[in-house]
NUSE-135466 format. One record per residue: residue in three letters; x, z, y of N, C-alpha, C in turn. Coordinates in steps of 0.2 Angstrom, whole numbers, padded with zeros to 4 digits, always signed. Example, Ala and Ser with C-alpha at 12.3 -4.5 7.8 and 13.67 -1.06 7.14 Angstrom:
<pts>
ALA+0066+0039-0028+0062+0039-0022+0066+0039-0016/SER+0064+0035-0011+0068+0036-0005+0064+0039+0000/
</pts>
This chain:
<pts>
MET-0749-0859-0506-0742-0858-0508-0738-0857-0502/LEU-0735-0853-0501-0730-0851-0495-0723-0855-0496/THR-0719-0856-0502-0714-0858-0504-0713-0866-0500/ILE-0720-0870-0500-0719-0877-0498-0717-0878-0492/PRO-0720-0873-0486-0719-0874-0478-0713-0871-0478/ILE-0709-0866-0482-0702-0866-0482-0697-0871-0484/TYR-0699-0874-0489-0695-0880-0491-0695-0885-0483/ARG-0700-0887-0480-0700-0890-0476-0698-0888-0469/TRP-0699-0881-0467-0695-0877-0463-0688-0879-0463/LYS-0686-0878-0470-0678-0878-0470-0675-0885-0472/ARG-0680-0891-0472-0678-0896-0474-0672-0896-0479/VAL-0675-0894-0485-0670-0895-0491-0672-0902-0494/ASN-0668-0904-0498-0669-0910-0503-0670-0907-0508/ALA-0671-0912-0515-0675-0910-0520-0671-0905-0524/LEU-0665-0904-0525-0660-0901-0529-0660-0894-0526/GLN-0659-0894-0519-0660-0887-0515-0667-0884-0516/GLN-0672-0888-0518-0678-0886-0517-0679-0881-0524/VAL-0676-0885-0531-0676-0881-0535-0673-0875-0536/LYS-0667-0873-0534-0664-0868-0533-0666-0864-0529/ALA-0670-0866-0524-0673-0861-0519-0679-0857-0522/ALA-0683-0862-0527-0688-0858-0530-0687-0854-0534/ILE-0680-0855-0539-0677-0850-0544-0675-0843-0540/LEU-0671-0845-0533-0670-0839-0530-0675-0835-0529/ILE-0680-0839-0525-0687-0834-0523-0688-0829-0529/ALA-0690-0834-0535-0695-0831-0541-0690-0825-0544/LEU-0682-0826-0544-0679-0823-0550-0678-0814-0548/PRO-0677-0813-0542-0677-0806-0539-0683-0802-0542/GLU-0688-0805-0539-0694-0804-0539-0697-0803-0547/LEU-0694-0807-0551-0696-0807-0559-0693-0801-0562/LEU-0687-0799-0560-0682-0792-0562-0685-0788-0559/ILE-0688-0786-0553-0690-0781-0552-0697-0778-0554/ASP-0701-0785-0555-0708-0782-0557-0706-0781-0564/SER-0703-0783-0568-0702-0781-0576-0699-0773-0575/ILE-0697-0771-0570-0697-0764-0570-0702-0760-0568/VAL-0706-0763-0565-0711-0760-0561-0717-0759-0567/LEU-0718-0765-0572-0723-0765-0577-0719-0761-0582/ILE-0714-0758-0583-0711-0753-0588-0715-0746-0585/PHE-0714-0745-0579-0718-0739-0577-0724-0740-0573/PHE-0728-0744-0577-0735-0746-0572-0740-0740-0570/SER-0740-0736-0576-0745-0730-0575-0741-0724-0569/THR-0736-0724-0568-0733-0720-0565-0731-0723-0558/ILE-0733-0729-0557-0731-0732-0549-0737-0733-0546/PHE-0742-0736-0552-0749-0736-0549-0754-0733-0552/VAL-0754-0726-0549-0759-0720-0553-0766-0722-0552/ASN-0768-0725-0547-0776-0727-0545-0778-0732-0550/ILE-0774-0735-0554-0775-0741-0558-0774-0739-0566/GLU-0781-0741-0570-0781-0738-0576-0774-0742-0581/PRO-0770-0736-0584-0765-0740-0588-0766-0746-0592/ALA-0771-0747-0595-0775-0752-0598-0775-0758-0594/MET-0774-0759-0588-0773-0765-0583-0767-0769-0583/ASP-0763-0765-0586-0755-0767-0585-0754-0774-0588/ARG-0759-0776-0592-0758-0783-0596-0761-0788-0591/ILE-0766-0786-0588-0768-0790-0582-0764-0791-0575/PHE-0761-0786-0573-0757-0786-0568-0751-0790-0571/GLY-0748-0791-0577-0743-0794-0580-0744-0801-0579/SER-0751-0802-0582-0752-0810-0583-0752-0813-0575/TRP-0756-0810-0571-0756-0811-0564-0749-0812-0561/LEU-0744-0809-0562-0738-0809-0560-0734-0814-0562/LEU-0736-0817-0569-0734-0823-0572-0735-0828-0569/TRP-0743-0829-0568-0746-0835-0565-0742-0835-0559/ALA-0742-0831-0556-0740-0832-0548-0732-0834-0548/TYR-0728-0832-0551-0721-0833-0554-0721-0840-0555/SER-0726-0844-0559-0725-0851-0562-0727-0856-0556/LEU-0732-0853-0552-0733-0858-0545-0726-0858-0540/ILE-0723-0852-0540-0716-0853-0536-0712-0858-0540/LEU-0711-0857-0546-0706-0861-0549-0709-0868-0550/PHE-0715-0869-0551-0717-0876-0551-0717-0879-0543/SER-0718-0875-0538-0717-0879-0532-0710-0881-0531/GLY-0706-0878-0535-0697-0881-0534-0698-0888-0537/PHE-0701-0890-0540-0702-0897-0545-0707-0903-0540/LEU-0711-0900-0535-0715-0904-0532-0712-0908-0528/PRO-0714-0915-0526-0711-0920-0522-0714-0918-0515/ILE-0709-0916-0509-0712-0916-0504-0711-0921-0498/LYS-0716-0923-0495-0716-0929-0490-0712-0927-0485/LYS-0706-0931-0482-0702-0931-0477-0707-0930-0470/GLN-0705-0927-0466-0709-0929-0459-0705-0930-0454/
</pts>
């Protein structure tokens, strides 16, 4: 998970960590929702039926980003 080192590097507190996770995931969620609408046009080498698998993969990845915002991080 790339977000946890970012939180440590920026030395964010718990509230800032949640906000950062949301701000990292939200723009990508909005962009990928448009990408999924035009899936067969954008990903011409992938079968159109794979859009469900691609969408579920994206949701899983974004849930990890959002979940990382609630993980307690040890101070170093």
